[in-house]
C-alpha positions, 0 to 999 in steps of 0.5 A: 299132216298126213291122211293116215296119221293126221296128228303127225307132221308130213315129214314124220307120218311115213315113219309111224309104220316103221319098225319099233327100233327105227321109230325109237331112234327118230324119237331120240334124235335132236330136232328143231322145235320152232316157237315164238321166242326162238324165232325172235332170237333167230331174227335178232341174230339175222339182223346183227349179221346184216350190220356193216363194219363200223367202229362200235359194232352191236353185240348180243347176249343170249341168256337163259337157264341151263338146258333151255334151248340157247345152244340149239338156237345158235347152232340152227343159225350157224347151220343156216349160214354155212360158208364155202369150202376152200376148193369152191372159192375164187381165193382158195380160202374157205368162207365161214360167215358164222363161227361158233366156239365154246368158252373154255372152262375158265377165262384162259386166252390161250385156250380160247384162241385154240378153240377158235383155231379148232373151229376153223379147222386149223392146226394148233399146238398146245405149247405155242405161246399166246401171241402166236395163237392170237396172231394166227387166229386173227389172221384166219378170222379175217381170211375166212371172212367171219362176220359173226363170232358166237361164244357159247358157255360165256358164264365160264368167265366167272370161273377164273380169278378177278384178274383173269376175268378182267383180262378176258373181258378186255379181250372181248372188247378188243376182238370186237374193235379189231374185227369189227364184227358182232359178238354173240355171247351165250350163257346163263344169268352168270354170263349177264353178271360177268358182262355187266361188270364191265361198263363198256361191254355192258353198253355193247351187249344187248341182252336177249332172254329165254325165260322158263316156260309157263302155262299158256297158249304158247306153251301148249303150241310147243307141246303140240309141235313136239307131238307132231314130230314123234312117230306115234300112231295115236294122238297123245294130246300133249297140249291138253290138260292135265298132261300139259300141266304135269309135264310143266310141273315135272320139267320145272319149265326148262325146255330141254327137260320138257323134251327129255321127259316127253322123249322118254314117255314116247319111247315107252309108248312105242315099246308098250304098244300103247302108241300114245303118251299118257299121264301114267307114262309121265310118272313111270318114266322115273324122271327126276325134276332138275331141283330134286337132282341136286338134293339126291343123296349119293 
């Protein structure tokens, strides 16, 4: 905290005296907000990374509602385990301890290996046969010493026909066996359903849930942490009622929605000159709750 702005984190306090445009840009920038379940998820990932190679590696399924912080957690973990460029290694090959890829919109093996090649910075031609892509991807995964493979949007598994789903589930099992590294699947409840449809995979993937937020001390700490990262010149008391309750109700407990709502209100606090988020601002942002968006007539 800073002497002039005791409600702000020391990394943000100096920004509170910056011009409006600078502060709004900072408010709208992605930021890491630490909270209990996120820290526990990071610890679980860290534990997986320490496992020595063995025939049956443990895997993790990070599961939770859409926009509830799953991708932010895995990206923070990846950034904390950055590898080395080829120019700095003894072998002349890059090192990538943690590789994060996005599951294709459907369980398509060719597109999956294209995503792996892209994440590794390797050239890839869309017309190449699956066997060629797979062989190159596997060789590069080994050469770059990938020790964990994170697959985001794993719920896309259910977007294909039953035979496609089965082939891709078999691919996941084969990848784990071949590489002897932990796999981390990230997705919604549909990802859990897809993994559990295969008895062997269900036994290998331990689910780790990120539930919706509820009223309580941890929720209030979350809001207080978020407030300390917003360069507003006056304290808002986000963690106090009734502000905290109003934010939770509007966001329906989804972390990403909480951040979006508070961010919009913070920008309004700067442009209006009020320099603090108020109940009135929460209403004036025009924020529409996630469930209501699905019912809006076009």
